LOTORVEX-49571 format. One record per residue (C-alpha): x, y, z; residue in one letter. Coordinates in steps of 0.25 Angstrom, whole numbers, padded with zeros to 4 digits. Layout:
N
      c1      c2      c3   res
       X       Y       Z     a
...
***
This chain:
376
      c1      c2      c3   res
    0020    0024    0022     m
    0023    0010    0016     a
    0024    0008    0002     d
    0012   -0001   -0003     s
    0022   -0009   -0010     r
    0027   -0015    0002     d
    0013   -0021    0005     e
    0013   -0036    0000     p
    0007   -0038   -0014     l
   -0001   -0050   -0015     v
   -0009   -0058   -0026     l
   -0021   -0066   -0021     g
   -0028   -0077   -0028     i
   -0043   -0081   -0024     e
   -0049   -0094   -0030     t
   -0058   -0099   -0019     s
   -0071   -0099   -0027     c
   -0075   -0093   -0041     d
   -0067   -0081   -0041     e
   -0052   -0081   -0046     t
   -0047   -0068   -0039     g
   -0033   -0062   -0039     v
   -0030   -0050   -0031     g
   -0017   -0043   -0028     i
   -0015   -0034   -0015     v
   -0004   -0026   -0011     r
   -0006   -0025    0005     g
   -0020   -0021    0007     t
   -0021   -0014   -0007     t
   -0029   -0022   -0019     l
   -0021   -0021   -0032     l
   -0029   -0031   -0040     a
   -0042   -0040   -0038     d
   -0043   -0049   -0051     a
   -0055   -0059   -0051     v
   -0060   -0070   -0061     a
   -0073   -0075   -0057     s
   -0079   -0088   -0062     s
   -0093   -0085   -0056     v
   -0100   -0085   -0069     d
   -0095   -0099   -0072     e
   -0102   -0104   -0059     h
   -0115   -0096   -0061     a
   -0122   -0107   -0069     r
   -0119   -0117   -0058     f
   -0124   -0108   -0048     g
   -0112   -0109   -0039     g
   -0097   -0110   -0040     v
   -0092   -0123   -0046     v
   -0078   -0126   -0041     p
   -0072   -0133   -0053     e
   -0077   -0121   -0062     v
   -0070   -0111   -0052     a
   -0057   -0118   -0051     s
   -0056   -0119   -0067     r
   -0060   -0103   -0067     a
   -0049   -0100   -0057     h
   -0038   -0108   -0066     l
   -0042   -0100   -0078     e
   -0043   -0087   -0071     a
   -0031   -0087   -0062     m
   -0019   -0082   -0070     v
   -0027   -0071   -0078     p
   -0033   -0066   -0065     t
   -0019   -0065   -0058     i
   -0014   -0058   -0070     d
   -0025   -0048   -0070     r
   -0023   -0045   -0055     a
   -0008   -0042   -0057     l
   -0011   -0033   -0069     k
   -0022   -0026   -0060     e
   -0013   -0024   -0049     a
   -0001   -0020   -0057     g
    0009   -0029   -0051     v
    0017   -0040   -0056     s
    0016   -0055   -0050     a
    0031   -0054   -0045     r
    0027   -0042   -0036     d
    0018   -0050   -0027     l
    0022   -0053   -0013     d
    0012   -0065   -0012     g
    0001   -0073   -0018     v
   -0011   -0076   -0009     a
   -0022   -0086   -0014     v
   -0035   -0092   -0007     t
   -0032   -0105   -0001     a
   -0046   -0107    0004     g
   -0057   -0109    0007     p
   -0064   -0110   -0006     g
   -0066   -0121   -0018     l
   -0054   -0130   -0018     a
   -0051   -0131   -0033     g
   -0053   -0115   -0034     a
   -0043   -0113   -0023     l
   -0033   -0122   -0029     l
   -0033   -0113   -0041     v
   -0029   -0102   -0033     g
   -0019   -0108   -0024     v
   -0012   -0114   -0036     s
   -0011   -0101   -0043     a
   -0006   -0094   -0031     a
    0004   -0104   -0028     k
    0009   -0103   -0043     a
    0010   -0088   -0043     y
    0017   -0088   -0029     a
    0027   -0098   -0032     y
    0031   -0092   -0046     a
    0032   -0078   -0040     l
    0040   -0083   -0027     g
    0029   -0076   -0019     k
    0022   -0082   -0005     p
    0009   -0088   -0006     l
   -0002   -0086    0003     y
   -0014   -0095    0003     g
   -0025   -0087    0011     v
   -0039   -0090    0016     n
   -0051   -0085    0007     h
   -0059   -0080    0019     l
   -0048   -0072    0025     a
   -0045   -0066    0012     s
   -0060   -0061    0011     h
   -0057   -0053    0024     i
   -0043   -0048    0020     c
   -0048   -0042    0007     v
   -0055   -0031    0015     d
   -0041   -0025    0018     q
   -0040   -0022    0003     l
   -0053   -0012    0005     e
   -0052   -0007    0020     h
   -0038   -0009    0024     g
   -0033   -0018    0035     p
   -0042   -0028    0042     l
   -0045   -0025    0056     p
   -0040   -0036    0065     e
   -0048   -0043    0070     p
   -0057   -0043    0057     t
   -0072   -0048    0057     m
   -0075   -0053    0043     a
   -0089   -0059    0038     l
   -0086   -0066    0025     l
   -0097   -0070    0016     v
   -0096   -0077    0003     s
   -0101   -0089   -0005     g
   -0094   -0099    0003     g
   -0091   -0092    0017     h
   -0099   -0084    0027     s
   -0089   -0082    0039     s
   -0087   -0073    0051     l
   -0072   -0072    0053     l
   -0063   -0064    0063     l
   -0049   -0061    0058     s
   -0039   -0056    0068     a
   -0029   -0057    0057     d
   -0032   -0060    0043     i
   -0020   -0068    0039     t
   -0020   -0077    0051     s
   -0031   -0076    0061     d
   -0046   -0078    0055     v
   -0057   -0083    0065     r
   -0071   -0088    0059     p
   -0082   -0084    0068     l
   -0093   -0089    0060     g
   -0096   -0095    0046     a
   -0108   -0101    0038     t
   -0112   -0114    0042     i
   -0118   -0117    0028     d
   -0121   -0108    0016     d
   -0112   -0095    0015     a
   -0119   -0083    0012     a
   -0114   -0081   -0002     g
   -0118   -0096   -0005     e
   -0132   -0092    0000     a
   -0133   -0081   -0010     f
   -0129   -0090   -0021     d
   -0140   -0100   -0018     k
   -0151   -0090   -0016     i
   -0147   -0083   -0028     a
   -0149   -0097   -0036     r
   -0162   -0099   -0029     v
   -0167   -0085   -0034     l
   -0161   -0088   -0048     d
   -0152   -0076   -0047     l
   -0139   -0083   -0051     g
   -0125   -0084   -0046     f
   -0118   -0079   -0038     p
   -0129   -0076   -0029     g
   -0123   -0064   -0020     g
   -0123   -0053   -0030     p
   -0136   -0056   -0036     v
   -0143   -0058   -0023     i
   -0138   -0045   -0018     d
   -0143   -0038   -0031     r
   -0157   -0043   -0030     y
   -0157   -0041   -0015     a
   -0155   -0026   -0016     r
   -0169   -0025   -0022     e
   -0176   -0034   -0012     g
   -0181   -0033    0002     d
   -0172   -0040    0011     p
   -0183   -0041    0022     g
   -0193   -0047    0012     a
   -0191   -0061    0016     i
   -0186   -0066    0031     a
   -0176   -0076    0027     f
   -0168   -0083    0039     p
   -0155   -0078    0045     r
   -0147   -0090    0048     g
   -0139   -0093    0061     l
   -0144   -0080    0068     t
   -0151   -0087    0080     g
   -0146   -0084    0094     p
   -0141   -0099    0094     r
   -0134   -0099    0081     d
   -0119   -0096    0079     p
   -0117   -0082    0079     a
   -0107   -0081    0067     y
   -0111   -0092    0058     d
   -0119   -0091    0046     f
   -0129   -0100    0039     s
   -0136   -0096    0026     f
   -0141   -0110    0022     s
   -0155   -0108    0029     g
   -0157   -0094    0023     l
   -0153   -0099    0009     k
   -0164   -0111    0011     t
   -0174   -0101    0016     a
   -0173   -0092    0004     v
   -0173   -0104   -0005     a
   -0186   -0109    0001     r
   -0193   -0096    0001     w
   -0190   -0094   -0014     i
   -0195   -0108   -0017     e
   -0208   -0106   -0009     a
   -0211   -0093   -0018     r
   -0208   -0101   -0030     r
   -0216   -0112   -0027     a
   -0228   -0103   -0024     a
   -0226   -0097   -0037     g
   -0222   -0084   -0031     e
   -0211   -0074   -0036     d
   -0198   -0074   -0029     v
   -0195   -0060   -0025     p
   -0180   -0062   -0028     v
   -0175   -0048   -0024     r
   -0182   -0050   -0009     d
   -0177   -0064   -0008     v
   -0163   -0059   -0011     a
   -0164   -0047   -0001     a
   -0170   -0056    0010     s
   -0160   -0067    0008     f
   -0148   -0058    0007     q
   -0152   -0050    0019     e
   -0153   -0063    0028     a
   -0139   -0066    0023     v
   -0133   -0053    0026     v
   -0140   -0051    0039     d
   -0134   -0063    0046     v
   -0121   -0061    0040     l
   -0120   -0046    0045     t
   -0127   -0049    0058     r
   -0116   -0060    0062     k
   -0105   -0052    0057     a
   -0108   -0040    0065     v
   -0111   -0049    0078     r
   -0097   -0056    0076     a
   -0090   -0042    0076     c
   -0097   -0038    0089     k
   -0094   -0051    0096     d
   -0079   -0050    0092     e
   -0078   -0036    0094     g
   -0074   -0033    0080     v
   -0078   -0019    0075     d
   -0078   -0021    0060     h
   -0083   -0032    0050     l
   -0077   -0037    0036     m
   -0086   -0043    0027     i
   -0081   -0051    0014     g
   -0083   -0062    0005     g
   -0092   -0062   -0007     g
   -0105   -0059    0000     v
   -0099   -0047    0006     a
   -0102   -0040   -0008     a
   -0116   -0041   -0004     n
   -0122   -0027   -0004     s
   -0132   -0030    0008     r
   -0122   -0037    0016     l
   -0112   -0025    0016     r
   -0125   -0016    0019     a
   -0130   -0024    0031     l
   -0116   -0027    0036     a
   -0113   -0011    0036     q
   -0126   -0008    0043     e
   -0124   -0018    0054     r
   -0109   -0015    0056     c
   -0112    0000    0057     e
   -0123   -0003    0067     a
   -0112   -0012    0075     a
   -0101   -0002    0074     g
   -0094   -0012    0065     i
   -0085   -0008    0054     r
   -0088   -0015    0040     l
   -0077   -0019    0031     r
   -0082   -0025    0017     v
   -0074   -0026    0005     p
   -0079   -0021   -0009     r
   -0087   -0032   -0015     p
   -0077   -0036   -0025     k
   -0067   -0039   -0013     l
   -0078   -0048   -0007     c
   -0080   -0058   -0016     t
   -0068   -0068   -0019     d
   -0056   -0061   -0024     n
   -0040   -0062   -0025     g
   -0038   -0048   -0018     a
   -0043   -0054   -0005     m
   -0033   -0065   -0006     v
   -0022   -0055   -0009     a
   -0026   -0046    0003     a
   -0025   -0058    0012     l
   -0012   -0062    0005     g
   -0006   -0049    0007     a
   -0009   -0048    0021     e
   -0002   -0062    0023     m
    0010   -0056    0017     v
    0009   -0043    0025     a
    0008   -0051    0038     r
    0019   -0060    0034     n
    0010   -0073    0034     r
    0017   -0086    0030     s
    0015   -0089    0015     a
    0008   -0103    0011     s
    0016   -0114    0006     d
    0016   -0118   -0008     w
    0008   -0131   -0005     d
   -0004   -0121   -0002     l
   -0017   -0128   -0005     s
   -0031   -0123   -0007     a
   -0040   -0126    0006     d
   -0055   -0125    0002     s
   -0058   -0124    0017     s
   -0047   -0116    0022     l
   -0052   -0111    0036     p
   -0053   -0096    0038     v
   -0044   -0097    0050     t
   -0033   -0099    0040     d
   -0032   -0085    0033     p
   -0019   -0091    0025     h
   -0012   -0105    0023     v
    0002   -0101    0028     p
    0014   -0110    0024     g
    0019   -0121    0033     r
    0031   -0112    0036     n
    0023   -0100    0044     h
    0036   -0092    0046     a
    0033   -0077    0044     q
    0042   -0068    0037     t
    0044   -0054    0043     h
    0045   -0040    0037     g
    0037   -0037    0024     h
    0032   -0052    0023     g
    0034   -0053    0007     h
    0043   -0065    0009     g
    0036   -0078    0014     h
    0040   -0092    0017     d
    0039   -0101    0004     h
    0043   -0089   -0005     v
    0057   -0090    0000     h
    0058   -0104   -0006     e
    0057   -0098   -0020     l
    0069   -0090   -0018     g
    0070   -0080   -0030     e
    0063   -0089   -0039     e
    0052   -0082   -0047     n
    0044   -0092   -0056     l
    0034   -0081   -0061     y
    0037   -0074   -0074     s
***
């Protein structure tokens, strides 16, 4: 049996939005998952303010990395690579993470891997349920994304089947929570109120579910507007708004569409399992309905625990470790943040795509540093 210490040890940095996440992974084993959130600083604005997020990342970066190394019980010198979210996300926030990753990788003389935020959300499931099946069907739902993806190889081949054409699911949760005066972020609080409400109380619309609509695309803008108008009409008539029933009915409309389309995609593509990731995957009703529908369709459901669904450094480290294990080309030192990095690019390889062979711990530009080690 192979010694686990032979598996790649990778540090991952995630700063695509308001979470400063640093994870450390050895192979598919999670050693540390440190997160510093600036969500409280955005709450009064009702949403994430990019400049505030970027400044928070700057302040949290070094302490969070130090905390992760201590939690993992490893030295920075032991790392086999440094991975970082290169996109998509908020440009300023991404730049903080990319700059930090470059500094650490260069100082340590280790390979640098700029990876895709969405592909990382898929890969994180390996830390909980083992290697991903190939191909993998993934439903990613968060504040910025609602996507159906088919991955034949998480390091090089991710194909989008469908995506949101307007508001993402998580964005709709935030907006309805604001209309109901429940605060920010909306996902957890809507979930909490919905547990005490009737999901069938109000017949809210299901977007893009008609026979001529795109099979795998999502739209939640119309739903958001319908819920807001329903609430406004009640208030205008001087009637009380049944917050719990509204929350439950709205939530049911969202998860009904998400799970229905995901199961259909699995059937159409002949895939017998479904992975759900992203922040909204922490929603209890989404998990329950997905499990119910997957079981009825003979599909195996894989959903990471809630903490691994939200943005975190562990998911970036997981994808980075997979890059090292599969001898993927490291990124160049001029790696830049790309706020619209397409999911079809799971990582940003260097211009020299030559692959190393064997274990894969020596990659491309690392050789340019020789024995030099600037980290002390």
